[in-house]
C-alpha positions as CSV (number, residue, x, y, z in Angstrom):
1,M,-8.5,9.9,15.7
2,C,-10.4,7.8,18.0
3,R,-9.5,4.5,18.0
4,S,-10.3,1.4,20.6
5,S,-7.3,-0.4,22.0
6,D,-5.3,-2.9,20.1
7,S,-7.2,-5.7,21.6
8,Q,-10.8,-4.3,21.9
9,R,-13.2,-4.3,18.7
10,H,-14.3,-1.2,18.0
11,A,-18.7,-1.1,16.1
12,V,-20.4,2.2,15.4
13,V,-23.6,2.5,15.0
14,I,-25.1,5.1,12.8
15,G,-28.3,6.2,14.5
16,G,-29.4,5.2,17.9
17,G,-33.7,4.9,17.6
18,F,-34.8,2.0,18.4
19,S,-33.4,-0.4,15.5
20,G,-29.5,1.0,16.3
21,S,-29.7,1.1,20.2
22,F,-31.4,-2.3,19.9
23,F,-28.8,-3.7,17.9
24,A,-26.4,-2.2,19.8
25,A,-27.8,-3.7,23.1
26,Q,-28.2,-7.6,21.5
27,L,-24.1,-7.3,20.2
28,A,-23.1,-6.3,24.0
29,V,-24.5,-9.8,24.7
30,H,-23.9,-11.8,21.8
31,T,-20.1,-10.9,22.2
32,N,-17.4,-13.0,23.4
33,V,-14.5,-10.5,22.3
34,P,-14.1,-6.8,24.5
35,V,-15.6,-4.4,22.3
36,H,-16.5,-0.8,22.5
37,I,-19.9,0.1,20.7
38,S,-20.1,3.7,19.7
39,V,-23.8,4.8,18.9
40,I,-24.2,8.2,17.1
41,E,-27.5,9.7,18.0
42,P,-28.3,13.4,17.9
43,R,-30.9,12.9,20.7
44,D,-30.6,13.1,24.3
45,V,-31.2,9.3,24.7
46,L,-30.7,6.1,22.8
47,G,-33.5,3.9,22.0
48,A,-36.3,6.5,20.9
49,G,-36.0,7.7,17.4
50,V,-38.6,9.6,15.4
51,A,-41.1,7.7,17.0
52,Y,-40.9,7.0,20.6
53,S,-38.9,10.7,21.0
54,T,-42.2,12.7,20.6
55,S,-43.5,14.8,23.5
56,D,-46.8,15.0,22.3
57,P,-49.2,13.4,24.8
58,A,-51.6,12.8,22.1
59,H,-48.8,10.2,20.4
60,R,-49.4,6.4,21.8
61,V,-48.1,2.9,20.7
62,N,-50.3,1.4,18.0
63,V,-50.6,-1.8,19.8
64,P,-51.3,-3.2,23.5
65,A,-48.4,-2.8,25.7
66,A,-48.9,-6.6,26.4
67,R,-47.8,-6.9,22.4
68,M,-44.6,-5.1,22.6
69,T,-42.2,-7.0,24.2
70,L,-38.5,-7.0,22.9
71,Y,-38.0,-10.2,24.2
72,P,-39.8,-13.0,22.8
73,E,-39.2,-15.3,26.0
74,N,-40.9,-12.8,28.1
75,P,-43.8,-10.9,26.3
76,A,-45.2,-9.2,29.0
77,D,-41.9,-7.1,30.0
78,F,-43.0,-3.5,28.5
79,D,-46.3,-4.1,30.2
80,T,-45.0,-5.2,33.3
81,W,-42.5,-2.5,33.4
82,F,-45.6,0.4,32.4
83,C,-47.7,-0.5,35.3
84,N,-44.8,-1.1,37.9
85,S,-43.0,2.3,37.0
86,G,-45.3,4.7,38.0
87,E,-46.3,5.4,34.6
88,L,-49.6,4.0,34.2
89,G,-50.1,6.5,37.6
90,A,-49.2,9.4,35.6
91,D,-51.1,8.7,32.6
92,P,-54.4,6.8,33.3
93,E,-56.3,7.3,30.2
94,A,-54.0,4.8,28.7
95,L,-56.0,1.9,30.0
96,W,-58.3,1.0,27.6
97,T,-62.0,-0.5,28.3
98,D,-60.9,-4.0,27.3
99,G,-58.3,-4.0,29.7
100,S,-55.7,-3.4,27.2
101,A,-52.9,-0.4,28.0
102,Y,-51.7,2.0,25.1
103,P,-49.1,4.1,26.4
104,R,-47.9,7.5,25.1
105,R,-45.3,6.7,22.8
106,A,-42.5,8.4,25.2
107,A,-43.2,5.8,27.7
108,F,-42.0,3.4,25.5
109,G,-38.6,5.4,24.8
110,R,-38.1,5.4,28.2
111,Y,-37.9,1.7,28.8
112,V,-35.9,1.4,25.9
113,A,-33.3,3.6,27.2
114,E,-33.4,1.7,30.1
115,I,-32.9,-1.3,28.6
116,I,-29.7,-0.3,27.1
117,A,-28.3,1.7,30.0
118,S,-28.2,-1.4,31.7
119,R,-26.4,-3.3,28.8
120,S,-23.5,-0.1,28.7
121,S,-21.8,-1.7,31.5
122,A,-23.2,-5.4,31.9
123,R,-20.2,-7.2,30.7
124,T,-16.4,-6.5,31.7
125,G,-15.1,-5.6,28.6
126,V,-17.9,-4.3,26.7
127,S,-19.2,-1.0,26.7
128,I,-21.6,1.3,24.7
129,E,-20.9,4.6,24.4
130,H,-23.8,7.3,23.1
131,I,-22.1,9.7,20.7
132,Q,-24.5,13.3,20.7
133,D,-23.8,13.5,17.3
134,H,-24.2,13.7,13.4
135,A,-22.1,11.1,11.4
136,V,-21.7,13.3,8.0
137,A,-19.9,10.5,6.1
138,V,-18.1,6.6,6.2
139,E,-14.9,6.1,4.4
140,Q,-13.3,2.8,4.1
141,T,-9.7,3.0,4.8
142,A,-7.3,-1.0,4.6
143,H,-8.4,-1.6,8.3
144,G,-12.2,-1.2,8.3
145,Y,-13.5,2.5,8.6
146,E,-13.2,5.9,9.4
147,V,-16.7,7.8,10.8
148,E,-16.6,11.4,10.2
149,R,-18.5,13.6,12.5
150,A,-20.0,17.0,12.8
151,H,-18.2,17.6,15.5
152,G,-15.3,15.9,17.1
153,A,-12.6,13.8,15.6
154,P,-13.3,10.7,13.5
155,L,-14.3,7.1,14.9
156,H,-12.4,4.1,14.1
157,A,-14.5,1.0,12.9
158,D,-14.1,-2.7,12.4
159,I,-17.5,-2.6,11.5
160,V,-20.1,0.0,10.7
161,V,-23.8,-0.5,11.5
162,L,-26.2,2.1,9.4
163,A,-29.8,2.2,11.5
164,T,-30.4,5.7,10.6
165,S,-33.9,7.6,10.6
166,H,-36.7,7.4,8.3
167,P,-36.5,10.3,6.0
168,P,-39.5,12.9,6.4
169,P,-42.1,12.6,3.4
170,A,-41.7,14.1,-0.1
171,P,-44.4,17.0,-1.1
172,P,-46.2,16.4,-4.2
173,R,-44.1,17.8,-7.0
174,L,-47.4,20.2,-7.7
175,V,-47.0,21.2,-4.2
176,A,-43.1,21.6,-4.0
177,A,-43.3,23.4,-7.1
178,T,-45.5,26.1,-6.2
179,L,-45.7,25.9,-2.3
180,G,-42.0,25.3,-1.8
181,G,-40.9,27.4,1.0
182,D,-44.0,29.0,1.9
183,P,-44.4,28.8,6.1
184,R,-48.0,27.6,5.4
185,L,-46.8,24.4,4.4
186,V,-45.9,21.3,6.9
187,S,-43.6,19.2,5.1
188,N,-42.3,17.0,8.0
189,P,-44.4,16.8,9.8
190,W,-42.4,14.9,12.4
191,D,-40.7,18.1,13.4
192,P,-41.9,18.6,16.9
193,T,-42.2,22.4,15.8
194,A,-44.6,21.5,12.9
195,L,-48.1,22.3,14.3
196,H,-46.8,25.2,15.8
197,G,-48.4,28.5,14.9
198,I,-51.7,26.5,13.7
199,A,-54.7,28.7,14.9
200,P,-57.9,26.9,16.5
201,E,-60.1,27.9,14.2
202,D,-57.5,27.6,10.7
203,D,-58.8,25.3,8.2
204,V,-56.2,22.5,7.2
205,A,-55.7,20.1,4.1
206,I,-53.4,17.0,5.4
207,I,-52.0,15.0,2.3
208,G,-52.1,11.8,3.0
209,T,-54.7,9.3,5.4
210,G,-52.4,7.0,6.9
211,L,-51.1,6.9,10.8
212,S,-49.0,10.0,10.4
213,M,-52.1,11.9,9.1
214,A,-54.4,10.7,12.4
215,D,-51.5,11.7,14.4
216,I,-51.7,15.1,13.3
217,V,-55.7,14.8,13.8
218,A,-54.8,13.7,17.3
219,S,-52.2,16.2,18.1
220,L,-54.3,19.1,16.8
221,D,-57.8,18.0,18.9
222,Q,-55.3,17.9,21.7
223,R,-54.7,21.8,21.2
224,G,-58.1,22.5,20.9
225,H,-58.0,22.9,17.5
226,T,-61.7,23.7,16.2
227,G,-61.3,24.5,12.3
228,N,-62.0,22.2,9.5
229,I,-59.3,19.2,8.5
230,I,-60.0,17.8,5.1
231,A,-57.5,14.8,4.4
232,F,-57.4,13.3,1.3
233,S,-54.9,10.3,-0.9
234,R,-55.7,8.7,-3.9
235,R,-57.6,5.9,-2.0
236,G,-58.9,7.6,1.0
237,L,-57.9,4.5,3.1
238,L,-58.2,5.0,7.3
239,P,-55.6,3.1,9.0
240,R,-57.3,0.3,11.3
241,G,-58.2,0.2,14.4
242,H,-58.2,-3.3,16.6
243,A,-60.3,-6.2,17.7
244,A,-62.6,-6.0,20.2
245,C,-60.8,-8.9,21.4
246,Q,-58.0,-10.8,20.5
247,V,-59.2,-14.3,18.8
248,P,-56.1,-16.8,17.2
249,F,-56.3,-18.0,13.5
250,T,-54.0,-20.1,12.5
251,W,-54.2,-20.7,8.7
252,F,-50.8,-19.9,7.1
253,A,-48.9,-23.3,5.5
254,A,-45.2,-22.7,4.7
255,N,-45.5,-25.5,1.9
256,D,-48.6,-23.3,-0.2
257,T,-46.9,-20.3,-0.3
258,P,-48.4,-17.8,-3.1
259,D,-45.5,-16.9,-5.3
260,T,-47.9,-13.9,-7.2
261,A,-49.3,-11.3,-5.8
262,L,-52.4,-11.9,-7.2
263,A,-52.5,-15.2,-5.9
264,L,-51.5,-14.2,-2.1
265,S,-54.5,-11.7,-2.3
266,Q,-56.7,-13.7,-3.2
267,L,-55.4,-16.2,-0.1
268,V,-56.2,-13.3,2.3
269,R,-59.6,-12.8,0.8
270,R,-60.3,-16.5,1.3
271,K,-59.0,-16.8,4.8
272,V,-60.7,-13.2,6.1
273,A,-64.3,-14.7,4.5
274,E,-63.6,-18.0,6.4
275,A,-62.7,-16.6,9.9
276,A,-66.0,-14.3,9.7
277,A,-68.0,-17.0,9.2
278,N,-66.3,-18.5,12.2
279,G,-67.2,-15.3,14.3
280,V,-63.0,-14.1,14.2
281,P,-62.2,-10.6,13.4
282,W,-60.3,-9.9,10.3
283,Q,-57.6,-8.1,12.5
284,S,-56.7,-12.2,13.2
285,V,-55.8,-13.4,9.8
286,F,-53.3,-10.2,9.3
287,D,-51.6,-11.4,12.8
288,E,-51.0,-14.3,11.3
289,L,-50.1,-12.7,7.8
290,R,-47.6,-10.1,9.5
291,G,-45.9,-13.4,11.7
292,N,-45.3,-15.4,8.4
293,G,-44.2,-12.2,6.4
294,K,-40.6,-13.0,6.0
295,K,-41.4,-16.1,4.2
296,I,-44.4,-14.9,1.9
297,W,-41.9,-12.2,0.7
298,D,-39.4,-14.7,0.0
299,R,-41.6,-16.7,-1.7
300,L,-42.0,-13.6,-3.6
301,G,-39.8,-12.7,-7.0
302,T,-38.9,-9.0,-7.7
303,V,-41.4,-8.7,-10.2
304,E,-44.0,-10.0,-8.1
305,R,-42.9,-7.7,-5.3
306,R,-43.2,-4.7,-7.5
307,R,-46.9,-5.5,-8.5
308,F,-47.5,-6.3,-4.5
309,L,-45.8,-2.6,-3.7
310,R,-47.9,-0.9,-6.4
311,H,-51.4,-2.8,-6.1
312,L,-51.5,-4.1,-2.4
313,R,-49.3,-2.1,0.0
314,V,-52.2,0.7,0.6
315,F,-54.1,-2.4,1.3
316,W,-52.0,-3.8,3.6
317,D,-50.5,-0.7,5.6
318,S,-54.0,0.4,6.4
319,H,-54.8,-3.0,7.7
320,R,-51.1,-4.0,9.2
321,Y,-50.6,-0.4,10.9
322,R,-53.7,0.2,13.1
323,I,-54.2,3.1,15.5
324,A,-54.3,2.6,18.8
325,P,-58.4,3.2,20.0
326,Q,-57.6,6.3,21.6
327,I,-56.7,8.3,18.2
328,E,-59.3,6.0,16.4
329,A,-61.9,7.3,18.7
330,V,-60.6,11.3,17.9
331,L,-60.9,10.3,14.3
332,H,-64.7,9.1,14.0
333,R,-65.8,12.0,16.7
334,K,-64.6,14.7,14.5
335,M,-65.8,12.7,11.2
336,R,-69.3,12.4,13.1
337,D,-69.7,16.3,13.8
338,G,-68.3,17.3,10.3
339,T,-64.6,18.5,11.3
340,L,-62.8,16.1,9.9
341,V,-63.5,15.0,6.0
342,V,-61.8,12.0,4.6
343,L,-61.4,11.7,0.6
344,A,-60.5,9.5,-2.2
345,A,-58.7,12.3,-4.3
346,S,-55.8,12.9,-5.8
347,L,-54.4,16.6,-6.4
348,T,-54.4,18.6,-9.6
349,H,-53.1,21.9,-8.9
350,A,-51.9,23.9,-5.8
351,R,-52.0,27.8,-5.4
352,P,-50.9,29.9,-2.6
353,G,-53.0,33.1,-2.0
354,L,-52.7,36.2,0.6
355,D,-55.2,34.7,2.8
356,K,-56.0,31.1,1.7
357,I,-54.0,28.1,0.0
358,A,-55.9,26.6,-3.2
359,L,-55.9,23.3,-3.4
360,G,-57.9,21.5,-6.5
361,I,-58.7,17.9,-6.0
362,H,-60.0,15.1,-8.0
363,P,-62.5,12.9,-6.6
364,R,-61.8,9.2,-7.3
365,R,-63.9,7.1,-10.1
366,K,-65.1,10.5,-11.1
367,P,-65.3,11.9,-14.6
368,A,-62.3,14.8,-15.3
369,A,-64.8,17.5,-15.1
370,H,-66.1,16.6,-11.4
371,Y,-63.6,18.5,-9.5
372,A,-63.5,20.4,-6.1
373,Q,-61.2,23.7,-4.9
374,L,-60.4,23.7,-1.1
375,L,-59.5,26.9,0.3
376,V,-57.4,26.2,3.6
377,D,-55.1,28.1,5.8
378,R,-52.4,25.5,6.2
379,V,-51.3,21.9,4.0
380,I,-49.9,19.0,6.0
381,I,-47.7,16.2,4.5
382,T,-48.3,12.7,5.6
383,T,-47.9,10.7,2.9
384,G,-45.2,8.3,4.8
385,P,-41.4,8.5,4.3
386,A,-39.9,9.2,1.2
387,H,-37.3,6.0,1.4
388,G,-37.3,6.3,-2.5
389,T,-34.6,9.2,-2.3
390,V,-32.7,7.5,1.4
391,V,-29.6,7.5,-0.3
392,E,-29.6,11.2,-1.3
393,Q,-30.9,12.9,1.5
394,I,-28.7,11.1,4.3
395,P,-25.4,12.3,4.0
396,V,-23.5,9.1,5.4
397,L,-25.6,6.8,2.9
398,R,-24.7,9.5,-0.2
399,S,-20.7,9.3,0.8
400,L,-20.6,5.4,0.8
401,A,-22.8,5.3,-2.7
402,R,-20.2,7.9,-3.9
403,Q,-17.2,4.9,-3.0
404,G,-19.3,2.4,-4.8
405,L,-20.3,0.7,-0.8
406,L,-23.7,0.9,-1.3
407,Q,-26.8,1.1,-3.5
408,P,-30.2,1.6,-3.4
409,D,-32.3,-1.6,-3.8
410,P,-34.3,-1.9,-6.8
411,L,-37.8,-1.4,-5.0
412,G,-36.8,2.1,-3.8
413,L,-37.5,0.5,-0.6
414,G,-34.0,1.5,0.9
415,V,-30.6,-0.2,0.4
416,L,-29.7,-3.6,-1.1
417,V,-28.6,-6.3,1.6
418,D,-27.7,-9.6,1.7
419,G,-29.6,-12.2,4.1
420,H,-27.0,-11.4,7.1
421,G,-28.2,-7.3,6.5
422,Q,-25.2,-6.7,4.5
423,V,-24.6,-4.0,1.8
424,I,-24.3,-5.2,-1.2
425,A,-21.8,-2.8,-3.3
426,T,-22.5,-1.5,-6.6
427,N,-19.8,-4.6,-7.8
428,G,-22.9,-6.8,-6.4
429,I,-20.5,-7.9,-3.5
430,A,-21.6,-8.1,0.2
431,A,-19.6,-6.0,2.1
432,V,-18.4,-8.3,5.3
433,D,-18.0,-5.1,7.9
434,L,-21.0,-2.9,7.1
435,F,-24.7,-3.9,7.9
436,V,-28.2,-2.3,7.7
437,V,-30.7,-2.4,10.6
438,G,-34.1,-1.9,10.4
439,P,-36.6,-0.1,8.0
440,L,-33.6,0.7,5.5
441,A,-33.4,-3.1,5.0
442,R,-37.1,-3.6,3.7
443,E,-36.1,-5.0,0.3
444,Q,-34.7,-8.5,1.6
445,Y,-37.4,-8.3,4.8
446,G,-40.3,-7.4,3.4
447,E,-41.8,-6.7,6.7
448,L,-39.2,-3.8,8.7
449,M,-41.6,-1.3,10.3
450,G,-42.9,-3.3,13.0
451,M,-41.2,-3.2,16.3
452,P,-41.1,-7.5,16.6
453,Q,-39.8,-7.9,13.1
454,I,-37.1,-5.2,13.7
455,S,-36.1,-6.3,16.8
456,A,-35.6,-10.2,15.6
457,Q,-33.5,-9.0,12.6
458,A,-31.3,-6.3,14.6
459,N,-31.0,-9.6,17.2
460,D,-29.7,-11.7,13.7
461,V,-27.5,-9.0,13.1
462,A,-25.7,-9.0,16.0
463,M,-25.4,-12.1,16.2
464,Y,-23.2,-12.6,12.5
465,A,-21.5,-9.2,13.7
466,A,-20.4,-10.5,17.0
467,S,-19.3,-14.0,14.9
468,L,-17.4,-11.8,12.6
469,L,-15.5,-9.2,15.3
470,R,-14.4,-12.9,16.8
471,E,-13.1,-13.6,13.3
472,I,-11.1,-10.1,13.2
473,A,-9.5,-10.9,16.7
474,T,-8.6,-14.0,16.0
475,T,-7.2,-13.1,12.8
476,E,-5.2,-10.5,14.4
477,L,-4.0,-12.1,17.2
478,A,-2.5,-15.1,15.0
479,S,-0.7,-12.3,12.7
480,R,1.1,-11.2,15.8
481,G,2.0,-15.0,17.1
């Protein structure tokens, strides 16, 4: 069993993607007691995670580099790094016609990794260690936790921070029942080998029309794919692009925040119309909405949050999570030439054949008799992370749930936590020393998918955790006195 020294506290972060790594970096800044931070992450580097570890050159950040700062006080930090590090010279296509840069995602991963490395030994008594392994269980003890690993001795922890990755999409039941195990089904589009074996002339069906679908289409295009692609979802909404120019539009009033999903929808529609009348793009309305997302989410009760998720989430996702113009251009080009068709339709059946897979779809707002059958070579699932089953899917979360130390949130977004990111046990009491950072805490925070929101939450939790470690150290010192 690995333990820190008597004078040094030990924090274990499970998951070294952006959320966990940025938390570790901020804890190193905020702590005023010696602390060793172990980040358990199977990838080669810290900070990349699912999103920024991709080596696919078609995958680009979804917002301009100038808006991806980790630090509000230095908004141009990543943009400056990208231009001065030689990354822009190696990727001139990142520069768009308006002068904004949309780097490949791997570049942002390298940027974050450099920041983590600089923090790992920046202060005496504070260190960050990358443990390239998988955490398989967490057991509570009388003096903290023991974190079991797939390889190596367990780690003792005064505090544990859960920053596990997004779970892959869950195939629709019809697909899982009939195509499960079929090599022509790609159920995890984030797997680096997901598109291997797809021939240039193969016809492909994509279930889901969001950001992952756009990535898949761009990747196939990069590989010289010329076959037909049919993407469908119940509403058939594509992720939107960015405005030609950024125009600030301040409209949010904290003292007049809607408390129902319907009122929120009506307010946003009015503001979009008001902006349009003044020559302001709708994107500016959503930027203001996004910046005040936590205040708006806090105003909605559980019932209204459920209504939002059921009725408005698909519209929020398609307008909030925009795509890089390079990827948007690929989608539009392929739709113009007919090799990409996007439909609003529901799946009615999926049948494997010797040569083709047959998918039945029912177009939205059509009578029951109207349906179409697609014959394709491959089926790819891009319905988004299956957060509703994340506790069952991830061994560490499952082990904590078994002990009653953790529970899914009531909205199926991840894990139930309080306002400090502390996990709420099944008895309703928040754990003092067990935290969640990143998207798994969305039920509490509302908007925790974008990098600015994640970095703000991770920083807040790091500050709180630093104060807790100080209390632990002080109490232990007093007990020895």
